[in-house]
C-alpha positions in Angstrom: 23.5 43.0 -76.5 23.2 46.6 -75.3 21.5 49.1 -77.0 24.5 51.7 -75.2 26.9 49.0 -77.0 30.3 50.7 -78.7 32.2 50.1 -81.7 35.2 48.6 -81.4 36.8 51.3 -83.3 36.9 54.4 -84.7 35.7 54.9 -88.7 37.3 56.1 -91.7 34.4 55.6 -93.7 30.8 55.4 -92.8 28.9 52.7 -95.6 25.2 53.4 -95.3 21.7 51.2 -96.4 19.1 53.6 -98.6 16.1 52.3 -98.1 14.4 52.5 -94.3 17.6 53.9 -92.8 18.1 57.3 -94.9 15.1 57.1 -96.9 11.5 56.1 -97.3 10.3 54.5 -100.3 8.3 52.0 -98.4 5.0 52.0 -100.4 6.7 51.6 -104.0 8.9 48.6 -102.6 5.8 46.7 -100.9 3.6 47.7 -104.2 6.5 45.8 -106.3 6.8 43.2 -104.0 2.9 42.2 -104.2 3.1 42.1 -108.0 5.9 39.7 -107.8 4.0 37.3 -105.1 1.1 36.3 -107.0 3.9 34.8 -109.8 6.1 32.6 -108.1 4.8 29.8 -109.6 5.2 31.3 -113.0 8.9 32.2 -112.1 9.9 28.5 -110.7 10.4 30.0 -107.4 7.3 28.3 -105.5 9.2 24.7 -105.1 12.3 27.2 -103.7 10.0 28.3 -100.5 11.5 27.5 -97.3 9.2 25.1 -94.9 8.0 26.8 -92.6 10.2 24.6 -90.0 13.4 25.9 -91.5 12.4 29.7 -90.5 14.5 31.8 -88.1 11.5 32.8 -85.7 7.8 32.1 -85.3 7.2 35.9 -87.0 9.3 35.1 -90.1 7.3 31.2 -90.1 4.0 33.1 -89.8 4.9 35.7 -93.2 5.6 32.3 -94.8 2.6 30.5 -94.8 0.1 33.9 -95.0 2.5 34.4 -97.9 1.9 30.4 -99.1 -1.9 30.6 -98.5 -2.6 34.1 -100.2 0.2 34.6 -102.6 1.0 38.5 -100.8 2.1 40.3 -98.1 -0.3 40.1 -94.8 -1.7 43.6 -94.2 0.2 43.9 -91.3 3.3 43.5 -92.4 2.4 46.5 -95.3 0.8 48.7 -92.3 3.9 48.3 -89.9 6.5 49.0 -92.6 9.8 47.7 -90.9 10.6 44.9 -93.0 12.6 45.2 -96.0 12.1 43.6 -99.5 15.8 41.9 -99.1 14.6 40.9 -95.7 10.9 39.9 -96.8 12.9 37.3 -99.7 15.5 35.8 -97.3 12.1 34.5 -95.0 10.5 33.1 -98.4 14.4 31.9 -99.9 16.9 31.5 -96.7 20.6 30.7 -98.0 18.9 30.0 -102.0 21.0 32.4 -103.7 19.8 31.8 -107.4 15.9 32.0 -106.0 16.9 35.3 -104.4 18.2 36.4 -107.3 15.7 35.2 -109.3 13.1 37.2 -107.0 15.2 40.5 -107.1 15.0 40.3 -110.7 11.2 40.2 -111.0 11.0 42.8 -108.4 13.0 44.6 -110.2 11.1 44.5 -113.2 7.7 45.4 -110.8 9.3 48.1 -109.3 10.1 50.3 -112.1 6.3 51.0 -112.3 6.3 52.6 -108.6 9.4 54.5 -108.4 8.2 58.4 -108.3 8.4 60.1 -104.6 11.5 60.1 -102.1 11.4 61.3 -98.6 14.2 61.2 -96.3 13.4 59.3 -93.0 14.8 62.0 -90.9 14.4 65.9 -91.4 17.9 66.3 -90.8 19.8 63.6 -92.5 21.4 66.0 -95.0 23.8 68.0 -92.5 23.8 64.7 -90.3 25.4 63.6 -93.7 27.2 66.8 -94.1 28.6 66.7 -90.6 30.2 63.1 -90.7 32.0 64.9 -94.3 33.2 67.5 -92.2 35.4 65.9 -90.0 37.2 63.6 -92.4 35.0 60.5 -92.8 33.8 59.5 -96.2 30.5 58.2 -96.8 29.4 55.3 -99.1 25.9 54.1 -100.4 25.1 50.7 -100.9 21.6 50.0 -102.4 20.4 46.5 -103.6 18.8 48.6 -106.0 19.3 48.6 -109.4 21.3 51.9 -110.4 19.2 53.4 -112.5 16.7 53.5 -110.1 19.2 54.4 -107.3 20.3 57.4 -109.3 17.1 58.0 -109.8 16.0 58.5 -106.2 19.1 59.8 -105.6 18.0 62.6 -108.0 14.6 63.0 -106.4 15.4 63.2 -103.0 14.9 66.2 -100.1 13.9 68.2 -103.6 17.7 69.0 -104.1 19.1 65.3 -104.4 22.1 63.3 -102.5 24.8 63.1 -105.1 27.3 65.3 -103.5 26.8 63.1 -100.0 28.8 60.3 -101.1 32.2 59.2 -102.0 31.2 56.1 -103.4 27.9 54.3 -104.4 27.5 50.7 -105.6 24.6 49.1 -106.1 22.7 45.7 -106.7 22.9 46.0 -110.8 26.9 46.3 -110.2 28.0 43.2 -108.5 27.3 39.0 -109.0 25.6 38.7 -105.3 23.5 41.3 -103.8 23.0 41.5 -99.4 23.2 39.1 -97.6 26.8 38.7 -98.9 29.0 41.0 -98.6 29.4 42.2 -101.8 28.6 45.4 -102.5 30.4 46.4 -98.8 33.5 45.0 -100.8 33.2 46.7 -104.1 33.0 50.0 -102.4 35.9 50.0 -99.9 37.8 48.7 -103.5 36.9 51.8 -104.8 37.9 53.7 -102.1 41.1 52.1 -101.9 40.6 50.5 -98.4 40.9 47.2 -96.3 38.4 45.4 -95.0 38.5 46.6 -91.2 36.6 47.5 -88.0 37.5 51.4 -88.8 34.9 50.7 -91.7 31.2 51.0 -90.9 28.1 50.0 -92.4 24.7 51.1 -91.2 21.2 49.2 -92.0 17.7 48.0 -90.9 17.9 44.3 -91.7 19.4 41.5 -90.4 20.8 41.3 -94.0 22.8 44.1 -93.2 24.0 43.1 -90.0 25.4 39.4 -92.3 26.7 41.2 -95.1 28.9 43.7 -92.6 30.2 41.0 -90.4 30.4 38.5 -93.2 33.0 41.3 -95.4 34.8 42.0 -91.8 34.0 45.4 -91.3 31.6 46.8 -88.4 27.9 46.4 -88.2 26.0 49.2 -87.0 22.0 48.2 -86.9 19.8 51.4 -87.5 16.8 50.8 -84.6 14.6 53.4 -86.8 11.5 51.4 -86.3 12.2 51.7 -82.5 12.4 47.1 -82.1 12.2 46.8 -78.3 15.9 44.8 -76.6 13.9 41.8 -76.6 13.1 41.8 -80.4 16.5 42.8 -81.2 17.9 39.4 -79.6 15.4 37.6 -81.2 16.5 38.4 -84.2 20.4 38.5 -83.6 20.1 35.0 -81.7 24.1 34.3 -81.3 23.6 30.6 -81.9 25.6 28.7 -84.5 23.1 28.5 -87.5 22.4 32.3 -86.9 25.7 34.2 -85.2 26.0 37.5 -86.8 25.0 40.6 -84.5 25.9 43.9 -84.6 27.9 45.6 -82.5 26.4 48.6 -82.1 22.3 50.2 -82.3 21.5 53.2 -83.4 18.1 54.6 -83.4 19.0 58.0 -85.5 21.4 59.2 -87.8 22.0 62.3 -85.7 23.1 59.1 -83.0 25.6 57.6 -85.5 26.7 60.8 -85.9 27.3 61.7 -82.3 29.1 57.8 -82.0 31.1 58.4 -85.0 32.1 62.0 -83.2 32.8 60.0 -79.8 34.8 57.2 -81.0 37.1 59.7 -83.1 37.4 62.0 -80.4 38.7 59.3 -78.0 40.9 58.2 -80.9 42.6 61.6 -81.2 43.0 61.7 -77.7 45.2 58.3 -77.4 46.9 59.4 -80.3 48.0 62.4 -78.7 49.0 60.5 -76.0 51.2 58.6 -77.7 53.3 61.8 -78.8 
C-alpha cells in the first residue's frame, strides 16, 4: 500500500470521522477510558477480554496485558495520543459485539464528566470543509459518540460551531452497532438518498474506520495525522485472511484530502468532456 495511492473514483460525498480526524478531544477520551477500565469485572467484561495470543499485533498484545495487570492504559499510550477508544475496545474485546457495546455504554457514562474543550486538529479545517462543499461534494459527520455529546462538541468547536459544515450527522446512538460495523455509514448514505459505492469516501484515523468503510462497500481514506511510517501502516493493515481490510488511500491532513478530492473530480470532468 502506497501513501501516494489514489482512490478508484471521485467523491460525490465525503463522510468524516470526528475525534482525532477533525478535532482533538484526547484528554476527555482517555480520562473516560481510564474510568472504565478498573470496573471491567463489575461490568461483567473481564472474562470477555481477549487473550494476548489472539491479538493482531505485538503492540496490541502489550496493551491488553498492561490493562489486565494495571486496570488502566499505559502512560506511554496516553502520551502518544494516537489510539482512539474505539480501537482500544477492539484491542480488548475483538469481535465480541456485546462486550464492545457494554464497554461503549460505560464509556458514555464516564465521558459526560469530561466533555468540555474541543479544538480543531488542524487550523484550517473549517476552510477545507467549506471548500469541499463549494465544489459540489456533500459532507457528512460520523462519530461513535452519543448524539448529545457530539451536538455539544459541534457547537463548541472553533468558538463558532461547525453545525453548518455537514449535510448529515450520524452518531453511535443512532444505530444498533457502532464502528467497525458499517451501520453508521450506511445510515448516513440512506439519509442522503445515495447508494453505497466508491463515489462515497469515508476518512478516519483508526483501523476501525477502515474496516467500517470496506464493510459498507465505499472508499476508505486513512487519515495519518499521527505521522505513522509506512512500515507501521503495513503492520496495522496486514492484508491477511483474518485482517484483510486496507485503505484505498492515505492522507496526512484534511488539506491533502481536499486536494485529492479536487484532483479526482477534475480528472472525472476531463473524461466527461472527452466523451461529449
